[in-house]
C-alpha positions as CSV (number, residue, x, y, z in Angstrom):
1,X,0.0,0.0,0.0
2,X,2.8,2.5,0.9
3,X,4.6,1.6,-2.4
4,X,1.5,2.4,-4.3
5,X,1.1,5.7,-2.5
6,X,4.7,6.7,-3.3
7,X,4.2,5.6,-6.9
8,X,1.1,7.8,-7.2
9,X,2.9,10.7,-5.5
10,X,5.8,10.4,-7.9
11,X,3.4,10.3,-10.9
12,X,1.7,13.5,-9.7
13,X,4.7,15.4,-8.5
14,X,5.4,17.1,-11.9
15,X,2.1,18.8,-11.4
16,X,3.6,20.6,-8.4
17,X,6.3,22.0,-10.8
18,X,3.5,23.2,-13.0
19,X,1.6,24.9,-10.1
20,X,4.9,26.5,-9.0
21,X,5.6,27.7,-12.5
22,X,2.1,29.3,-12.5
23,X,2.9,31.1,-9.2
24,X,6.2,32.4,-10.6
25,X,4.4,33.6,-13.8
26,X,2.0,35.6,-11.7
27,X,4.7,37.1,-9.5
28,X,7.0,38.0,-12.3
29,X,4.5,38.7,-15.1
30,X,5.6,35.8,-17.3
31,X,3.4,35.1,-20.3
32,X,1.5,38.3,-19.7
33,X,0.0,38.2,-23.2
34,X,-2.0,35.2,-22.1
35,X,-3.6,37.0,-19.1
36,X,-7.0,36.9,-20.7
37,X,-10.0,35.3,-19.1
38,X,-11.0,32.0,-20.6
39,X,-14.6,33.1,-20.5
40,X,-13.8,36.3,-22.3
41,X,-16.1,38.2,-19.9
42,X,-19.1,36.2,-20.9
43,X,-21.9,35.6,-18.4
44,X,-24.5,33.0,-17.6
45,X,-27.6,34.0,-15.7
46,X,-26.0,37.4,-15.2
47,X,-22.9,35.9,-13.6
48,X,-19.4,35.4,-15.0
49,X,-18.9,31.9,-16.4
50,X,-15.5,31.3,-14.9
51,X,-14.3,34.6,-13.6
52,X,-11.3,36.8,-14.2
53,X,-8.8,34.5,-12.5
54,X,-9.2,31.7,-14.9
55,X,-6.9,32.7,-17.7
56,X,-5.0,31.2,-20.7
57,X,-1.8,32.0,-18.8
58,X,-2.8,29.6,-16.1
59,X,-3.4,26.8,-18.5
60,X,-0.1,27.5,-20.4
61,X,2.1,28.0,-17.3
62,X,0.9,24.8,-15.5
63,X,1.2,22.8,-18.7
64,X,4.7,24.1,-19.4
65,X,5.8,23.5,-15.8
66,X,4.2,20.1,-15.6
67,X,6.0,19.1,-18.9
68,X,9.2,20.3,-17.3
69,X,8.5,18.2,-14.3
70,X,8.0,15.1,-16.5
71,X,11.2,16.0,-18.4
72,X,13.2,16.0,-15.1
73,X,11.7,12.6,-14.3
74,X,12.5,11.2,-17.7
75,X,15.9,12.6,-18.4
76,X,17.4,12.8,-14.9
77,X,15.5,10.8,-12.3
78,X,14.9,7.8,-14.6
79,X,18.6,7.1,-14.4
80,X,18.3,6.2,-10.7
81,X,16.9,2.8,-9.8
82,X,15.1,4.1,-6.8
83,X,12.9,6.3,-9.0
84,X,12.5,3.7,-11.7
85,X,10.8,1.5,-9.1
86,X,8.2,4.2,-8.6
87,X,7.4,4.7,-12.3
88,X,3.9,4.0,-13.5
89,X,4.6,5.4,-17.0
90,X,7.2,4.7,-19.7
91,X,9.8,7.4,-19.0
92,X,12.2,6.1,-21.6
93,X,10.5,8.0,-24.4
94,X,10.7,11.8,-24.9
95,X,6.9,11.7,-25.6
96,X,6.5,11.8,-21.8
97,X,7.2,15.5,-21.9
98,X,4.2,16.1,-24.2
99,X,2.1,13.9,-21.9
100,X,3.2,16.1,-19.0
101,X,2.2,19.2,-21.0
102,X,-1.3,17.7,-21.7
103,X,-1.7,16.7,-18.0
104,X,-0.9,20.2,-16.9
105,X,-3.4,21.7,-19.3
106,X,-6.0,19.2,-18.4
107,X,-5.5,20.0,-14.7
108,X,-6.3,23.6,-15.2
109,X,-9.2,22.8,-17.5
110,X,-10.4,20.4,-14.8
111,X,-10.9,23.4,-12.5
112,X,-13.4,25.1,-14.7
113,X,-16.5,23.2,-13.6
114,X,-15.8,24.1,-10.0
115,X,-15.2,27.8,-11.0
116,X,-18.5,27.8,-12.9
117,X,-20.4,26.4,-10.0
118,X,-18.8,28.9,-7.6
119,X,-19.6,31.9,-9.8
120,X,-23.2,30.7,-10.1
121,X,-23.7,30.4,-6.3
122,X,-21.9,33.7,-5.7
123,X,-18.7,32.5,-4.1
124,X,-15.9,34.8,-4.9
125,X,-12.6,33.5,-6.5
126,X,-10.4,32.1,-3.7
127,X,-13.3,32.2,-1.2
128,X,-15.5,29.5,0.1
129,X,-19.1,29.2,1.4
130,X,-20.1,29.2,5.0
131,X,-21.6,26.6,7.2
132,X,-21.4,22.8,6.7
133,X,-20.5,23.0,3.1
134,X,-17.5,25.1,3.8
135,X,-15.2,22.2,4.5
136,X,-16.4,20.2,1.5
137,X,-15.9,23.2,-0.8
138,X,-12.5,23.9,0.6
139,X,-11.3,20.3,0.1
140,X,-12.8,20.1,-3.4
141,X,-11.3,23.5,-4.3
142,X,-7.8,22.1,-3.5
143,X,-8.2,19.0,-5.7
144,X,-10.7,20.0,-8.4
145,X,-8.0,19.7,-11.0
146,X,-7.8,15.9,-10.5
147,X,-10.7,15.3,-12.8
148,X,-8.8,16.7,-15.8
149,X,-5.6,14.9,-14.8
150,X,-7.2,11.5,-14.5
151,X,-9.1,11.9,-17.8
152,X,-5.7,12.1,-19.5
153,X,-3.8,9.7,-17.3
154,X,-6.5,7.0,-17.6
155,X,-5.4,6.5,-21.2
156,X,-2.0,5.4,-19.9
157,X,-2.4,4.0,-16.4
158,X,-5.1,2.2,-14.6
159,X,-7.2,4.6,-12.5
160,X,-8.5,2.5,-9.7
161,X,-10.3,3.8,-6.6
162,X,-7.2,3.5,-4.4
163,X,-5.0,5.4,-6.9
164,X,-7.6,8.2,-7.2
165,X,-7.8,8.5,-3.4
166,X,-4.0,8.5,-3.0
167,X,-3.7,11.2,-5.7
168,X,-6.3,13.3,-3.9
169,X,-4.5,12.9,-0.6
170,X,-1.1,13.7,-2.1
171,X,-2.3,16.7,-4.0
172,X,-4.4,18.1,-1.1
173,X,-1.5,18.2,1.3
174,X,1.0,19.3,-1.3
175,X,-1.3,22.1,-2.4
176,X,-1.5,23.3,1.2
177,X,2.3,23.6,1.3
178,X,2.6,25.2,-2.1
179,X,-0.2,27.7,-1.4
180,X,1.4,28.7,1.9
181,X,4.8,29.1,0.3
182,X,3.3,31.0,-2.6
183,X,1.6,33.4,-0.2
184,X,4.8,34.0,1.8
185,X,6.7,34.7,-1.5
186,X,4.0,37.1,-2.8
187,X,2.8,34.8,-5.6
188,X,-0.7,34.4,-4.1
189,X,-3.1,36.8,-2.5
190,X,-4.3,34.2,0.1
191,X,-2.5,31.4,2.0
192,X,-5.2,28.9,0.9
Protein backbone atom coordinates (compact mmCIF):
# COMPACT_ATOMS: atom_id res chain seq x y z
CA UNK A 1 0.00 0.00 0.00
CA UNK A 2 2.79 2.46 0.86
CA UNK A 3 4.61 1.60 -2.37
CA UNK A 4 1.46 2.40 -4.32
CA UNK A 5 1.07 5.72 -2.49
CA UNK A 6 4.69 6.69 -3.29
CA UNK A 7 4.25 5.64 -6.92
CA UNK A 8 1.13 7.82 -7.24
CA UNK A 9 2.91 10.68 -5.46
CA UNK A 10 5.80 10.37 -7.91
CA UNK A 11 3.38 10.30 -10.86
CA UNK A 12 1.66 13.49 -9.69
CA UNK A 13 4.73 15.40 -8.46
CA UNK A 14 5.41 17.07 -11.87
CA UNK A 15 2.08 18.83 -11.43
CA UNK A 16 3.60 20.60 -8.42
CA UNK A 17 6.28 21.98 -10.75
CA UNK A 18 3.47 23.20 -12.98
CA UNK A 19 1.63 24.91 -10.14
CA UNK A 20 4.87 26.51 -8.99
CA UNK A 21 5.57 27.73 -12.54
CA UNK A 22 2.14 29.34 -12.53
CA UNK A 23 2.94 31.07 -9.24
CA UNK A 24 6.19 32.44 -10.65
CA UNK A 25 4.41 33.56 -13.81
CA UNK A 26 1.96 35.57 -11.71
CA UNK A 27 4.66 37.09 -9.50
CA UNK A 28 7.04 38.02 -12.32
CA UNK A 29 4.54 38.71 -15.09
CA UNK A 30 5.64 35.83 -17.32
CA UNK A 31 3.42 35.07 -20.31
CA UNK A 32 1.53 38.34 -19.72
CA UNK A 33 0.02 38.24 -23.21
CA UNK A 34 -1.95 35.21 -22.07
CA UNK A 35 -3.57 37.00 -19.13
CA UNK A 36 -6.97 36.89 -20.75
CA UNK A 37 -10.00 35.33 -19.08
CA UNK A 38 -10.99 32.04 -20.64
CA UNK A 39 -14.65 33.06 -20.50
CA UNK A 40 -13.82 36.32 -22.32
CA UNK A 41 -16.07 38.18 -19.86
CA UNK A 42 -19.14 36.18 -20.85
CA UNK A 43 -21.93 35.63 -18.35
CA UNK A 44 -24.50 32.95 -17.64
CA UNK A 45 -27.64 33.95 -15.72
CA UNK A 46 -26.03 37.36 -15.22
CA UNK A 47 -22.89 35.95 -13.56
CA UNK A 48 -19.43 35.40 -14.98
CA UNK A 49 -18.95 31.94 -16.44
CA UNK A 50 -15.52 31.26 -14.87
CA UNK A 51 -14.33 34.64 -13.63
CA UNK A 52 -11.33 36.84 -14.21
CA UNK A 53 -8.80 34.55 -12.50
CA UNK A 54 -9.18 31.66 -14.94
CA UNK A 55 -6.85 32.73 -17.74
CA UNK A 56 -5.02 31.23 -20.68
CA UNK A 57 -1.77 31.99 -18.84
CA UNK A 58 -2.80 29.59 -16.07
CA UNK A 59 -3.36 26.78 -18.54
CA UNK A 60 -0.11 27.45 -20.39
CA UNK A 61 2.08 27.99 -17.30
CA UNK A 62 0.86 24.85 -15.53
CA UNK A 63 1.17 22.83 -18.74
CA UNK A 64 4.69 24.10 -19.38
CA UNK A 65 5.80 23.51 -15.79
CA UNK A 66 4.24 20.05 -15.65
CA UNK A 67 5.98 19.14 -18.91
CA UNK A 68 9.23 20.34 -17.33
CA UNK A 69 8.53 18.18 -14.27
CA UNK A 70 8.05 15.12 -16.48
CA UNK A 71 11.24 16.02 -18.37
CA UNK A 72 13.15 16.03 -15.06
CA UNK A 73 11.73 12.62 -14.25
CA UNK A 74 12.48 11.23 -17.71
CA UNK A 75 15.95 12.63 -18.35
CA UNK A 76 17.42 12.84 -14.85
CA UNK A 77 15.53 10.78 -12.26
CA UNK A 78 14.87 7.83 -14.61
CA UNK A 79 18.60 7.05 -14.39
CA UNK A 80 18.27 6.19 -10.69
CA UNK A 81 16.91 2.77 -9.82
CA UNK A 82 15.06 4.09 -6.75
CA UNK A 83 12.93 6.34 -8.98
CA UNK A 84 12.50 3.74 -11.72
CA UNK A 85 10.81 1.52 -9.13
CA UNK A 86 8.17 4.21 -8.64
CA UNK A 87 7.39 4.75 -12.32
CA UNK A 88 3.89 3.95 -13.52
CA UNK A 89 4.55 5.35 -17.01
CA UNK A 90 7.18 4.72 -19.67
CA UNK A 91 9.76 7.44 -18.97
CA UNK A 92 12.20 6.13 -21.57
CA UNK A 93 10.47 8.03 -24.38
CA UNK A 94 10.66 11.79 -24.89
CA UNK A 95 6.92 11.73 -25.62
CA UNK A 96 6.49 11.76 -21.84
CA UNK A 97 7.19 15.52 -21.90
CA UNK A 98 4.22 16.06 -24.23
CA UNK A 99 2.12 13.92 -21.92
CA UNK A 100 3.20 16.14 -19.03
CA UNK A 101 2.18 19.23 -20.99
CA UNK A 102 -1.25 17.67 -21.65
CA UNK A 103 -1.66 16.68 -18.01
CA UNK A 104 -0.88 20.22 -16.87
CA UNK A 105 -3.36 21.73 -19.31
CA UNK A 106 -6.00 19.16 -18.36
CA UNK A 107 -5.48 19.97 -14.69
CA UNK A 108 -6.31 23.62 -15.24
CA UNK A 109 -9.25 22.81 -17.49
CA UNK A 110 -10.45 20.41 -14.78
CA UNK A 111 -10.86 23.39 -12.45
CA UNK A 112 -13.39 25.08 -14.72
CA UNK A 113 -16.55 23.19 -13.62
CA UNK A 114 -15.82 24.13 -10.00
CA UNK A 115 -15.21 27.76 -10.98
CA UNK A 116 -18.46 27.81 -12.93
CA UNK A 117 -20.39 26.41 -9.96
CA UNK A 118 -18.80 28.89 -7.55
CA UNK A 119 -19.63 31.86 -9.79
CA UNK A 120 -23.24 30.67 -10.11
CA UNK A 121 -23.72 30.44 -6.33
CA UNK A 122 -21.91 33.75 -5.72
CA UNK A 123 -18.71 32.45 -4.15
CA UNK A 124 -15.88 34.85 -4.90
CA UNK A 125 -12.63 33.52 -6.45
CA UNK A 126 -10.41 32.10 -3.70
CA UNK A 127 -13.28 32.20 -1.19
CA UNK A 128 -15.51 29.46 0.14
CA UNK A 129 -19.07 29.20 1.37
CA UNK A 130 -20.10 29.23 5.01
CA UNK A 131 -21.63 26.57 7.18
CA UNK A 132 -21.43 22.83 6.74
CA UNK A 133 -20.55 23.05 3.05
CA UNK A 134 -17.48 25.14 3.82
CA UNK A 135 -15.17 22.19 4.53
CA UNK A 136 -16.37 20.22 1.51
CA UNK A 137 -15.94 23.21 -0.80
CA UNK A 138 -12.49 23.87 0.64
CA UNK A 139 -11.31 20.29 0.08
CA UNK A 140 -12.80 20.12 -3.40
CA UNK A 141 -11.29 23.49 -4.27
CA UNK A 142 -7.84 22.09 -3.48
CA UNK A 143 -8.17 19.00 -5.67
CA UNK A 144 -10.70 19.98 -8.36
CA UNK A 145 -8.03 19.70 -11.05
CA UNK A 146 -7.79 15.93 -10.48
CA UNK A 147 -10.73 15.34 -12.81
CA UNK A 148 -8.83 16.68 -15.81
CA UNK A 149 -5.61 14.92 -14.84
CA UNK A 150 -7.24 11.51 -14.47
CA UNK A 151 -9.09 11.88 -17.76
CA UNK A 152 -5.71 12.12 -19.50
CA UNK A 153 -3.85 9.66 -17.28
CA UNK A 154 -6.54 6.98 -17.56
CA UNK A 155 -5.43 6.49 -21.17
CA UNK A 156 -1.97 5.39 -19.94
CA UNK A 157 -2.35 3.98 -16.44
CA UNK A 158 -5.13 2.20 -14.58
CA UNK A 159 -7.19 4.62 -12.49
CA UNK A 160 -8.51 2.46 -9.68
CA UNK A 161 -10.29 3.83 -6.62
CA UNK A 162 -7.19 3.51 -4.42
CA UNK A 163 -5.03 5.42 -6.89
CA UNK A 164 -7.57 8.21 -7.17
CA UNK A 165 -7.80 8.49 -3.38
CA UNK A 166 -4.00 8.47 -3.05
CA UNK A 167 -3.67 11.18 -5.69
CA UNK A 168 -6.28 13.29 -3.88
CA UNK A 169 -4.46 12.91 -0.55
CA UNK A 170 -1.07 13.70 -2.07
CA UNK A 171 -2.29 16.75 -3.98
CA UNK A 172 -4.42 18.09 -1.13
CA UNK A 173 -1.51 18.19 1.31
CA UNK A 174 1.00 19.28 -1.32
CA UNK A 175 -1.33 22.07 -2.41
CA UNK A 176 -1.48 23.34 1.18
CA UNK A 177 2.30 23.62 1.33
CA UNK A 178 2.62 25.22 -2.12
CA UNK A 179 -0.17 27.70 -1.38
CA UNK A 180 1.42 28.73 1.91
CA UNK A 181 4.85 29.14 0.32
CA UNK A 182 3.31 31.03 -2.59
CA UNK A 183 1.58 33.42 -0.18
CA UNK A 184 4.79 34.02 1.78
CA UNK A 185 6.69 34.68 -1.47
CA UNK A 186 4.02 37.07 -2.76
CA UNK A 187 2.82 34.78 -5.56
CA UNK A 188 -0.67 34.37 -4.13
CA UNK A 189 -3.15 36.76 -2.53
CA UNK A 190 -4.27 34.19 0.05
CA UNK A 191 -2.55 31.38 1.95
CA UNK A 192 -5.24 28.89 0.94
